[in-house]
VEXDREN-181863 format. One record per residue (C-alpha): x, y, z; chain; residue number from 1. Coordinates in Angstrom, 2 decimals. Layout:
<fidos>
+---------+---------+---------+-------+-----+
|       u |       v |       w | kette |  nr |
+---------+---------+---------+-------+-----+
|       X |       Y |       Z |     A | NUM |
...
+---------+---------+---------+-------+-----+
</fidos>
This chain:
<fidos>
+---------+---------+---------+-------+-----+
|       u |       v |       w | kette |  nr |
+---------+---------+---------+-------+-----+
|    0.00 |    0.00 |    0.00 |     A |   1 |
|    1.15 |    3.50 |   -0.81 |     A |   2 |
|    2.20 |    5.92 |    1.92 |     A |   3 |
|   -0.42 |    8.43 |    0.83 |     A |   4 |
|    0.84 |   11.55 |    2.65 |     A |   5 |
|    4.33 |   11.08 |    1.14 |     A |   6 |
|    2.94 |   10.33 |   -2.31 |     A |   7 |
|    0.67 |   13.37 |   -2.17 |     A |   8 |
|    3.56 |   15.57 |   -1.07 |     A |   9 |
|    5.63 |   14.35 |   -4.00 |     A |  10 |
|    2.89 |   15.06 |   -6.57 |     A |  11 |
|    1.36 |   18.16 |   -5.01 |     A |  12 |
|    1.30 |   21.48 |   -6.79 |     A |  13 |
|    1.18 |   22.91 |   -3.26 |     A |  14 |
|    0.85 |   21.74 |    0.33 |     A |  15 |
|   -0.82 |   24.41 |    2.41 |     A |  16 |
|   -2.04 |   24.54 |    5.98 |     A |  17 |
|   -5.78 |   23.91 |    5.98 |     A |  18 |
|   -6.70 |   27.38 |    7.28 |     A |  19 |
|   -4.80 |   28.98 |    4.37 |     A |  20 |
|   -6.46 |   26.87 |    1.69 |     A |  21 |
|   -9.17 |   29.35 |    0.69 |     A |  22 |
|   -6.56 |   32.02 |    0.05 |     A |  23 |
|   -4.54 |   29.56 |   -2.04 |     A |  24 |
|   -7.67 |   28.53 |   -3.97 |     A |  25 |
|   -8.53 |   32.15 |   -4.80 |     A |  26 |
|   -5.00 |   32.74 |   -6.10 |     A |  27 |
|   -5.12 |   29.55 |   -8.16 |     A |  28 |
|   -8.38 |   30.53 |   -9.81 |     A |  29 |
|   -7.22 |   34.11 |  -10.31 |     A |  30 |
|   -4.35 |   32.74 |  -12.44 |     A |  31 |
|   -6.74 |   30.67 |  -14.55 |     A |  32 |
|  -10.49 |   31.04 |  -14.19 |     A |  33 |
|  -11.09 |   27.85 |  -16.18 |     A |  34 |
|   -9.60 |   25.65 |  -13.44 |     A |  35 |
|  -12.11 |   23.58 |  -11.54 |     A |  36 |
|  -11.24 |   22.51 |   -8.00 |     A |  37 |
|  -12.67 |   19.38 |   -6.39 |     A |  38 |
|  -12.31 |   19.23 |   -2.61 |     A |  39 |
|  -12.37 |   16.18 |   -0.35 |     A |  40 |
|  -11.31 |   15.16 |    3.13 |     A |  41 |
|   -9.27 |   12.07 |    3.97 |     A |  42 |
|   -9.56 |   10.24 |    7.28 |     A |  43 |
|   -6.17 |   10.45 |    9.05 |     A |  44 |
|   -6.46 |    6.91 |   10.43 |     A |  45 |
|   -7.07 |    5.35 |    7.00 |     A |  46 |
|   -6.21 |    7.86 |    4.28 |     A |  47 |
|   -5.76 |    5.37 |    1.45 |     A |  48 |
|   -9.00 |    3.55 |    2.18 |     A |  49 |
|  -10.82 |    6.87 |    2.39 |     A |  50 |
|   -9.43 |    7.81 |   -1.02 |     A |  51 |
|  -10.55 |    4.47 |   -2.48 |     A |  52 |
|  -14.01 |    4.35 |   -0.90 |     A |  53 |
|  -15.05 |    7.96 |   -0.28 |     A |  54 |
|  -13.13 |   10.22 |   -2.67 |     A |  55 |
|  -12.67 |    8.51 |   -6.03 |     A |  56 |
|  -16.24 |    7.25 |   -6.65 |     A |  57 |
|  -17.97 |   10.60 |   -5.92 |     A |  58 |
|  -15.25 |   12.47 |   -7.81 |     A |  59 |
|  -15.85 |   10.28 |  -10.89 |     A |  60 |
|  -19.60 |   10.92 |  -10.67 |     A |  61 |
|  -19.05 |   14.67 |  -10.21 |     A |  62 |
|  -16.70 |   14.91 |  -13.18 |     A |  63 |
|  -19.07 |   12.91 |  -15.35 |     A |  64 |
|  -21.93 |   15.23 |  -14.37 |     A |  65 |
|  -19.73 |   18.16 |  -15.44 |     A |  66 |
|  -19.17 |   16.40 |  -18.79 |     A |  67 |
|  -15.53 |   15.71 |  -18.00 |     A |  68 |
|  -13.65 |   12.44 |  -18.41 |     A |  69 |
|  -12.89 |   10.92 |  -14.97 |     A |  70 |
|  -10.07 |    8.93 |  -16.55 |     A |  71 |
|   -8.29 |   12.03 |  -17.85 |     A |  72 |
|   -9.61 |   15.01 |  -15.87 |     A |  73 |
|   -7.68 |   17.81 |  -17.53 |     A |  74 |
|   -8.05 |   21.26 |  -16.03 |     A |  75 |
|   -9.16 |   19.91 |  -12.64 |     A |  76 |
|   -7.24 |   20.41 |   -9.43 |     A |  77 |
|   -7.88 |   18.27 |   -6.37 |     A |  78 |
|   -7.67 |   19.65 |   -2.85 |     A |  79 |
|   -7.28 |   16.79 |   -0.37 |     A |  80 |
|   -7.43 |   17.68 |    3.29 |     A |  81 |
|   -5.52 |   15.35 |    5.58 |     A |  82 |
|   -5.05 |   16.39 |    9.17 |     A |  83 |
|   -3.88 |   20.01 |    9.24 |     A |  84 |
|   -2.62 |   19.98 |    5.65 |     A |  85 |
|   -4.25 |   20.42 |    2.28 |     A |  86 |
|   -2.58 |   18.80 |   -0.72 |     A |  87 |
|   -3.41 |   20.51 |   -4.01 |     A |  88 |
|   -2.58 |   18.51 |   -7.11 |     A |  89 |
|   -3.78 |   17.97 |  -10.66 |     A |  90 |
|   -6.59 |   15.42 |  -10.82 |     A |  91 |
|   -4.68 |   13.50 |  -13.48 |     A |  92 |
|   -1.87 |   12.95 |  -10.98 |     A |  93 |
|   -4.35 |   11.67 |   -8.39 |     A |  94 |
|   -5.77 |    9.22 |  -10.95 |     A |  95 |
|   -2.23 |    8.00 |  -11.71 |     A |  96 |
|   -1.55 |    7.57 |   -8.00 |     A |  97 |
|   -4.81 |    5.66 |   -7.59 |     A |  98 |
|   -3.93 |    3.36 |  -10.52 |     A |  99 |
|   -0.55 |    2.63 |   -8.99 |     A | 100 |
|   -1.91 |    1.99 |   -5.51 |     A | 101 |
|   -4.75 |   -0.23 |   -6.70 |     A | 102 |
|   -2.60 |   -2.06 |   -9.27 |     A | 103 |
|   -4.90 |   -1.06 |  -12.13 |     A | 104 |
|   -4.25 |   -0.27 |  -15.74 |     A | 105 |
|   -6.41 |    2.22 |  -17.67 |     A | 106 |
|   -8.90 |   -0.46 |  -18.71 |     A | 107 |
|   -9.27 |   -1.67 |  -15.12 |     A | 108 |
|   -9.88 |    1.89 |  -14.01 |     A | 109 |
|  -12.42 |    2.42 |  -16.80 |     A | 110 |
|  -14.34 |   -0.65 |  -15.59 |     A | 111 |
|  -14.24 |    0.60 |  -12.01 |     A | 112 |
|  -15.54 |    4.02 |  -13.07 |     A | 113 |
|  -18.37 |    2.39 |  -14.99 |     A | 114 |
|  -19.31 |    0.48 |  -11.85 |     A | 115 |
|  -19.30 |    3.65 |   -9.76 |     A | 116 |
|  -21.47 |    5.42 |  -12.31 |     A | 117 |
|  -23.89 |    2.51 |  -12.66 |     A | 118 |
|  -24.28 |    1.57 |   -9.02 |     A | 119 |
|  -23.49 |    4.79 |   -7.23 |     A | 120 |
|  -20.85 |    3.16 |   -4.99 |     A | 121 |
+---------+---------+---------+-------+-----+
</fidos>
């Protein structure tokens, strides 16, 4: 299993203290108004399992509702809150991290996304 905090730190565009996130988000959007930001919270006791069960499925449904491809979510930044920190990274990097951690290729991920969209879990 992946050490999620370390992996997020390595891929993050920024790691900001939670209370400073809104300021960072405003600056990010001011640089490019087209950027969409998806926010989620990870459980400190089980961050990877939270990502797998509680972040990725709703994110895929949200992106699909916005007519975006959950497999290649270009122009989307993810803000993941874990403890006192917020990790801000491109959604495509989070998908790549998820694939690595779950041992999936793109086709396996596509099938998983279809299941999330069909069953809502």
